[in-house]
C-alpha positions in Angstrom: 115.5 -66.0 -35.2 114.7 -69.7 -35.6 116.3 -72.9 -34.4 115.2 -76.4 -33.5 111.8 -75.6 -35.1 111.3 -72.7 -32.6 110.9 -68.9 -33.1 113.4 -67.3 -30.7 112.4 -63.9 -29.1 115.6 -63.2 -27.2 118.6 -65.5 -26.5 121.0 -65.7 -23.7 124.1 -67.9 -23.1 122.2 -70.9 -21.7 118.5 -70.2 -22.2 116.3 -68.3 -24.6 112.7 -67.1 -24.6 110.8 -68.7 -27.4 107.3 -68.6 -28.8 105.2 -71.5 -27.5 103.2 -73.7 -29.8 100.1 -75.9 -29.3 102.4 -78.9 -29.4 103.7 -77.9 -26.0 100.4 -78.6 -24.3 101.4 -82.1 -23.1 104.6 -80.9 -21.5 102.9 -78.0 -19.8 100.2 -80.3 -18.5 102.8 -82.6 -17.0 104.4 -79.6 -15.2 101.0 -78.4 -14.0 100.4 -81.7 -12.3 103.8 -82.0 -10.7 103.4 -81.1 -7.0 107.1 -80.4 -6.7 106.6 -77.5 -9.2 103.1 -76.3 -8.2 103.9 -76.0 -4.5 105.6 -72.7 -5.3 102.8 -71.4 -7.6 99.3 -70.1 -7.1 98.0 -73.2 -8.9 98.9 -75.8 -6.2 95.3 -77.0 -5.8 93.6 -79.5 -8.0 94.4 -81.6 -11.0 94.7 -80.1 -14.5 93.7 -82.0 -17.6 95.3 -81.7 -21.0 92.1 -80.0 -22.2 92.3 -77.4 -19.5 95.9 -76.6 -20.4 95.0 -76.6 -24.1 92.4 -73.9 -23.5 94.9 -71.9 -21.3 97.6 -72.2 -24.0 95.2 -71.1 -26.8 94.2 -68.0 -24.8 97.8 -67.2 -23.9 99.0 -67.4 -27.6 96.2 -65.1 -28.7 97.0 -62.5 -26.0 99.7 -60.5 -27.7 99.4 -57.6 -25.2 100.5 -60.0 -22.4 103.2 -62.2 -23.8 103.8 -65.7 -22.5 107.1 -67.4 -23.6 108.7 -70.7 -23.3 112.0 -71.0 -21.5 114.3 -72.9 -23.8 117.6 -74.7 -22.8 119.9 -73.8 -25.7 122.4 -76.7 -25.6 119.7 -79.4 -25.3 117.1 -77.7 -27.5 114.3 -78.4 -25.2 111.5 -76.5 -23.4 112.1 -76.4 -19.6 109.7 -73.7 -18.3 107.2 -70.9 -18.8 107.5 -67.2 -18.4 104.7 -64.5 -18.7 104.4 -60.7 -18.6 101.1 -59.2 -17.7 101.1 -55.5 -18.7 99.2 -52.8 -16.9 99.2 -50.1 -19.6 97.5 -47.5 -17.4 100.4 -47.6 -14.9 103.1 -48.6 -17.4 104.2 -51.6 -15.4 104.3 -55.4 -15.9 103.8 -58.4 -13.6 106.3 -61.2 -14.3 105.7 -64.9 -13.5 107.8 -67.8 -14.3 108.8 -71.3 -13.4 111.2 -74.0 -14.4 109.0 -77.1 -15.0 111.8 -79.6 -15.4 112.9 -80.2 -11.8 116.4 -81.5 -12.8 117.3 -78.0 -14.0 116.6 -76.3 -10.7 119.4 -74.6 -8.8 121.5 -74.0 -12.0 120.8 -70.3 -12.5 118.6 -70.9 -15.5 115.6 -69.1 -14.0 117.7 -66.1 -13.2 119.0 -65.8 -16.7 115.4 -66.2 -18.1 114.3 -63.5 -15.7 117.0 -61.1 -16.9 116.1 -61.8 -20.6 112.4 -61.1 -19.8 113.3 -57.8 -18.0 115.3 -56.8 -21.1 112.2 -57.5 -23.2 109.8 -55.7 -20.8 111.9 -52.6 -20.5 113.2 -52.3 -24.1 110.4 -53.7 -26.2 107.3 -53.2 -24.1 108.8 -50.0 -22.7 107.4 -50.4 -19.2 108.7 -48.3 -16.3 108.6 -51.1 -13.7 108.3 -54.9 -13.4 107.0 -56.5 -10.2 106.2 -59.9 -8.9 104.9 -61.8 -5.8 106.5 -64.9 -4.3 105.8 -67.2 -1.3 108.2 -66.4 1.5 109.2 -70.1 1.8 110.4 -70.1 -1.8 114.0 -69.3 -0.9 115.4 -70.5 -4.3 113.2 -68.0 -6.2 113.9 -65.2 -3.8 117.6 -65.6 -4.2 117.1 -65.7 -8.0 115.0 -62.6 -8.1 117.5 -60.7 -5.9 120.3 -61.7 -8.2 118.3 -60.4 -11.2 118.0 -57.1 -9.5 114.6 -57.2 -7.8 114.1 -55.6 -4.3 111.6 -56.6 -1.7 109.2 -53.7 -1.3 106.5 -55.3 0.9 105.3 -58.4 2.7 101.7 -59.5 3.1 101.6 -61.5 6.3 99.9 -65.0 6.2 98.4 -64.0 2.9 98.1 -67.3 1.2 96.5 -70.5 2.5 98.2 -73.7 1.4 96.4 -77.0 0.8 97.4 -78.2 4.3 95.7 -75.1 5.8 99.0 -73.4 6.6 99.2 -69.7 6.0 102.3 -68.2 4.4 103.6 -64.7 3.9 103.6 -63.3 0.4 106.5 -61.1 -0.6 106.2 -58.3 -3.2 109.3 -57.3 -5.2 110.0 -54.9 -8.0 112.7 -53.4 -10.3 112.7 -50.1 -12.1 114.0 -49.6 -15.6 116.9 -47.4 -14.5 117.9 -50.1 -12.0 118.0 -52.7 -14.7 120.1 -50.5 -16.9 122.7 -50.1 -14.1 122.9 -53.8 -13.5 122.6 -55.4 -16.9 123.7 -54.9 -20.5 120.7 -55.0 -22.8 120.9 -57.6 -25.5 118.0 -56.0 -27.3 119.5 -52.5 -27.4 122.8 -54.0 -28.7 121.0 -55.9 -31.5 119.0 -52.8 -32.4 121.6 -50.2 -31.6 121.0 -48.2 -34.8 117.3 -47.9 -34.0 118.0 -46.8 -30.4 120.6 -44.3 -31.6 117.9 -42.5 -33.5 115.6 -42.2 -30.5 
């Protein structure tokens, strides 16, 4: 599906997951250098040039086994964040990572909706058994969002990450299984492809 010059992977009510393009590099570079955003990520140290982000984006676009999507705000037709799935085929699981780069859209539930769309894609397209993630303990907004999407805390690594001010913070590990997702959410992908799933 296309719209606003974008290829849509899966659409929700307020946000969609879209295919990124090289034209997004300047937006992504701006986010990567916004300390309000990176304080919650594992990239909070350093300054990232446009060329650095260009190389990252080129690599991400070529890695079809580990998809990286843009988070698209439907009503405004604009990119507001990034979401990636890193697939471990040996163990049939995926690591999810995402952020809303446009700060004015925080605390509106858009990250939660994007997460649910990504889980639908992971479980019903990539066919993984489990999706997991790691999050800083002080990132209360993200923790609330992940719990709402269906993730459960399964472990805590104490004082696991050293921040730029030499403070150590706990790192929380969370996961969700496919059957748990199915109990909580109606799959948009299975609905769109119901004839195919009926044959399986």
